[in-house]
Every structure is written in structure tokens, then in C-alpha cells.
C-alpha positions as CSV (number, residue, x, y, z in Angstrom):
1,M,-40.1,-9.0,-38.8
2,D,-42.5,-11.3,-37.0
3,P,-42.0,-12.6,-33.4
4,Q,-40.8,-16.1,-34.4
5,T,-37.9,-14.6,-36.5
6,H,-37.0,-12.2,-33.6
7,F,-36.8,-15.3,-31.4
8,L,-35.1,-17.8,-33.7
9,F,-32.2,-15.6,-34.8
10,P,-30.7,-14.7,-31.4
11,F,-31.6,-18.2,-30.1
12,T,-29.7,-19.9,-33.0
13,L,-26.7,-17.7,-32.4
14,S,-26.8,-18.5,-28.7
15,V,-27.0,-22.3,-29.4
16,L,-23.8,-21.9,-31.4
17,L,-22.3,-20.4,-28.2
18,I,-23.6,-23.3,-26.2
19,K,-21.9,-25.7,-28.6
20,L,-18.7,-23.7,-28.0
21,H,-19.2,-24.1,-24.2
22,L,-19.6,-20.3,-23.7
23,F,-23.3,-20.2,-22.9
24,S,-26.0,-22.0,-21.0
25,W,-29.5,-23.0,-22.3
26,Q,-31.0,-20.5,-19.9
27,L,-29.0,-17.7,-21.5
28,A,-29.9,-18.9,-25.0
29,L,-33.6,-18.8,-24.1
30,L,-33.1,-15.3,-22.5
31,A,-31.5,-14.0,-25.8
32,G,-34.5,-15.3,-27.8
33,I,-37.0,-13.9,-25.4
34,I,-35.3,-10.5,-25.4
35,G,-35.4,-10.5,-29.2
36,V,-39.2,-10.7,-29.0
37,I,-39.8,-8.5,-25.9
38,I,-38.1,-5.5,-27.5
39,D,-41.4,-5.1,-29.5
40,L,-43.4,-4.4,-26.4
41,D,-42.8,-0.8,-27.3
42,H,-45.5,-1.3,-30.0
43,Y,-47.9,-1.9,-27.2
44,A,-46.7,1.1,-25.3
45,E,-47.1,3.3,-28.4
46,Q,-50.6,1.8,-28.9
47,I,-51.6,2.8,-25.4
48,A,-50.1,6.3,-25.8
49,H,-51.5,7.1,-29.3
50,A,-54.6,5.1,-30.1
51,K,-58.0,6.8,-29.9
52,T,-59.8,3.5,-29.4
53,N,-58.8,0.0,-28.2
54,R,-55.8,1.4,-26.3
55,F,-55.2,-1.8,-24.3
56,S,-56.1,-4.2,-27.0
57,L,-53.3,-6.6,-28.1
58,K,-55.3,-7.5,-31.2
59,A,-55.5,-3.8,-32.2
60,T,-51.8,-3.4,-31.5
61,W,-50.9,-6.4,-33.7
62,N,-53.3,-5.3,-36.6
63,N,-51.9,-1.7,-36.5
64,A,-48.3,-3.0,-36.7
65,V,-49.1,-5.4,-39.5
66,R,-51.7,-3.7,-41.6
67,F,-52.9,-0.3,-40.7
68,H,-49.8,1.7,-39.5
69,R,-51.9,4.5,-38.0
70,F,-49.0,5.9,-36.1
71,N,-45.3,5.3,-35.5
72,Q,-45.0,2.1,-33.5
73,R,-41.4,2.4,-32.5
74,S,-40.1,4.0,-29.3
75,F,-36.7,5.5,-28.8
76,I,-35.1,2.0,-28.1
77,H,-35.3,1.2,-31.8
78,D,-33.3,4.3,-32.9
79,G,-30.1,6.3,-32.3
80,I,-30.1,7.6,-28.7
81,G,-32.0,4.6,-27.3
82,A,-29.4,2.2,-28.9
83,I,-26.6,4.3,-27.5
84,L,-28.1,4.2,-24.0
85,I,-28.8,0.5,-24.1
86,T,-25.2,-0.1,-25.3
87,I,-23.9,1.9,-22.3
88,V,-26.0,-0.2,-20.0
89,L,-24.9,-3.4,-21.6
90,C,-21.2,-2.4,-21.3
91,I,-21.6,-1.6,-17.6
92,L,-23.4,-5.0,-17.1
93,A,-20.6,-6.8,-19.0
94,F,-18.3,-5.9,-16.1
95,L,-20.6,-7.6,-13.7
96,T,-21.7,-10.6,-15.8
97,W,-20.5,-10.8,-19.3
98,Q,-22.6,-13.8,-20.3
99,V,-25.9,-12.1,-19.3
100,A,-24.8,-8.9,-21.0
101,L,-24.0,-11.0,-24.2
102,A,-27.4,-12.7,-24.1
103,L,-29.2,-9.4,-23.8
104,A,-27.0,-7.9,-26.5
105,L,-27.7,-10.8,-28.9
106,G,-31.4,-10.4,-28.4
107,Y,-31.4,-6.6,-28.7
108,Y,-28.9,-6.1,-31.6
109,S,-30.3,-9.0,-33.6
110,H,-33.7,-7.5,-33.2
111,L,-32.5,-4.1,-34.6
112,L,-30.6,-5.9,-37.4
113,L,-33.6,-7.8,-38.5
114,D,-35.9,-4.8,-38.3
115,Y,-33.5,-2.7,-40.5
116,A,-32.9,-5.6,-42.9
117,R,-36.3,-4.6,-44.3
118,L,-37.3,-8.1,-45.6
119,K,-40.9,-7.1,-45.3
120,H,-40.7,-5.0,-48.5
121,E,-40.3,-8.0,-50.7
122,K,-43.2,-10.1,-52.0
123,E,-45.4,-11.0,-49.1
124,F,-48.0,-13.5,-48.1
125,C,-51.0,-11.8,-46.5
126,W,-53.8,-13.7,-44.8
127,R,-56.2,-13.4,-41.8
128,L,-56.1,-15.7,-38.8
129,G,-59.5,-15.0,-37.3
130,S,-59.5,-11.2,-36.6
131,L,-55.7,-10.9,-36.8
132,Y,-54.0,-9.7,-40.0
133,M,-50.9,-11.7,-40.9
134,K,-48.2,-10.8,-43.4
135,E,-44.8,-12.4,-44.0
136,S,-42.3,-11.9,-46.8
137,H,-40.9,-14.8,-48.8
138,L,-37.4,-14.0,-47.5
139,E,-38.5,-14.1,-43.9
140,I,-40.1,-17.5,-44.5
141,I,-36.8,-18.7,-46.0
142,L,-34.8,-17.2,-43.1
143,D,-37.1,-18.9,-40.6
144,I,-36.7,-22.3,-42.3
145,L,-32.9,-21.9,-42.5
146,L,-32.8,-21.0,-38.8
147,V,-34.8,-24.1,-37.9
148,I,-32.6,-26.3,-40.1
149,I,-29.5,-24.9,-38.4
150,L,-31.0,-25.5,-35.0
151,V,-31.8,-29.1,-35.9
152,I,-28.3,-29.6,-37.1
153,F,-26.9,-28.1,-33.8
154,F,-29.1,-30.5,-31.8
155,L,-28.0,-33.5,-33.8
156,I,-24.2,-32.8,-33.2
């Protein structure tokens, strides 16, 4: 999934919690940002494994979208990492359940979207300058639906 989807999905869920008076706008924004920040592990893997352009964000993006020269996911995307993060979130929930919920919405929605595998459907591919772009039809539809839901939430 692309960053906008990783932001929109937990943010939209959080706005629903705002409408139910369980969340604040700051926590909704935190959930959306966490949904995107999880992918910083792509950058860490680029630094660790790339032979050239180690610190290049452009190279990291192009490798993730087009070239797939090495595994881009760290342990936080799989088994033991998810268990460790779950334990940390459970401990945090005893201190501040709302912050723990915002972090959990961002993290678990990110994992859900990554494993939904919408990218394997038909895709639009294009270049934006020197960046390769690719988005599936289903991801575009999901993004549009999330924006429509947000507009409806803002109107009520």
C-alpha cells in the first residue's frame, strides 16, 4: 500500500471514535501518522543492504515500488515483532488507553493493509520525475471511499 492509504485508513477509523467522543483530533492524527511511519523500516533496510545510494529516499522508494532488490520489511512487520509491539501496547494501555489505541490503530491497520495484497490486482504504473509510481485499482477505490467517508463524518 502507498502512504496515503496507510494514513487514511487509521485516520478514518479514528474520526469515527472522535464522533463517538472517545478520541481527540490529536490522537486521530497520531494514528494516521503511525500508519505511515511504520514504513520507515524500508529506509532502514535500504541503509543496511543497498550497495549504492544507501541514504537516498528516492532509491528507497523506487526499490520498494519497482525493483525489489532485497527484502524491505523488518521484524516489526512479521510474527515476533507484532507480538513484541502488542505487549508494549498492552502495557501502555494501563497508563493511557487512548494513546495506546491510537498507536494500535496505526500499527495494526498498517499490517492489515499490507497483508490485504491489493497491489497484486491490476495496477496503474507511471513515473513522477525520477520516482516510479504504482497503485492498484482497488487501492484507488479504497482511497476514494475513505475520503468520502471522511467528508461525511465532517458534515455530520
